[in-house]
Phi, psi and omega in degrees: 000134179289128182293143178280138177223161178296152183228145168247129181208132178050041175081005180240141174268127175252118182290167177301323180296320180291321177295321177297322177296319177299316176305314182298319179297313182297319184286334185261343184255070179282154174084005178244162187282169176299321179297316179295322176296317180298318179295322178297314179298317179301317179298315182295322184263002181054046181264099187224162172281164180304330179279357176103351179284146179292146176273061186297318182295314179296323182292323176298320177297319178297316180299321180290326175295315181295324176298319180296339178273359176084017184280335178189176177241128179273159174295160180299147176295143181283338180267111182299141175086359180293147181248206186304160186298122165073355188242013181283139179272127182289141177290148178278130178229147179298133176229240181279156180298143181284144182287142176240021182290148175220161178124202180262146186299332181299332181292332187251354183278164010282154177281151176246124181255128184236118176287131181284111179233330181270166178298320180297317180296315181295322179295317179295318179301311180299318184292319179300314179293320181299322186269336191237342182263137185295338177267355183070198176254127175226131180299124183285158174285141171072213184289155177198148168228136184236139185231142170258142182248129179237143164272158184247353178226145358288343173213163182288127187208134180288133183231000179172182179205152183222139179234136169243140184214186181299148184283165172295140182297319184216126170220119190304310185292324176294313183295325177291320179298320178286324185093036184270145159254179186298322183293311182292322178300316180299325181282327192246358185302328183297347180271006175250141175239146185252123173282088190272346174213139174216122182221127167237139189265303183282164179272071178254122183298134177067012179295317185297314182292321179292320179296317180300315179296320180294319180291321180299322177298320176290321184301324184299333176256327183291319183296311177299324180296322183272328189235358173070024179216141181278126175284132181252336184213137171256146178229158173205163178239127182248125176277099185289349174286345180243324187226153177261357176076027185300322182293328178287318177299316179295335180265011175071030171288155185254126177276126184256334185144205185243155175282169175281344182090010183283329186096153190294333184250007181280119182252345187254354180079016183290338182253022181306129176090357179263144175053053176292132182227160179274131180267127177231145181228157178223112178295129180267349177220166175292145178055044184301316182297320179297314181293329178287342177272348183290139178271147174063000000 
């Protein structure tokens, strides 16, 4: 039998006793889905968002990690063909016609920002990233909000999409800029949001920076409504081998330095030096770094 050990996941420490309880739940609750198991575990361990909602998505990821360690076997996924947790690339399927607009963004503004809530919106978002973003579409870890961007002139037309999701657990240059130690970071990390995808399709000048600013204005109210916590700082990672980050610079984001290249979920340093990216942040409130250092 594989020995039970404490686990750290999504900023929370799970003791050996809690992992043993999770094992017991999985072994005793036959006939229910992975989602139902995750909700059961969340209830038992009081694993919730600040607004009181269960962290069901994160808990499913934890259960799959524990399964990969041989601690138990989960029921089969209900969605046929699903692959590893959170990292499957969505297939590209024909949806709406691609924009061929050109010119300056002022000609086509104001922009219309649409939060993805329906199945049609989510499908279009996935398809746009699958076909046009160099990283494709990959389900993000933890919380997320996804937006479609439309121009309104000469007719309403989708021209891009933006995603904000849970922040990286640890980034040296960001944590130093804020002034965090491990304890304060664990308490305050939830107040950072990560701009994990940004895509604009047509060659419209200044579209990316205007779209980013428009989504951030929505994010300030949408994130607390969905997750019960006020975002204080936005972060993003720019691959300078591909992009120079002009839209972020134009929107007054602050360049902090480079990542170590480990990746957001690397805990052992095995990927040290790979995929080094530039870290940029945008304060969403005054004195964001000071407020992120405040306890409680």
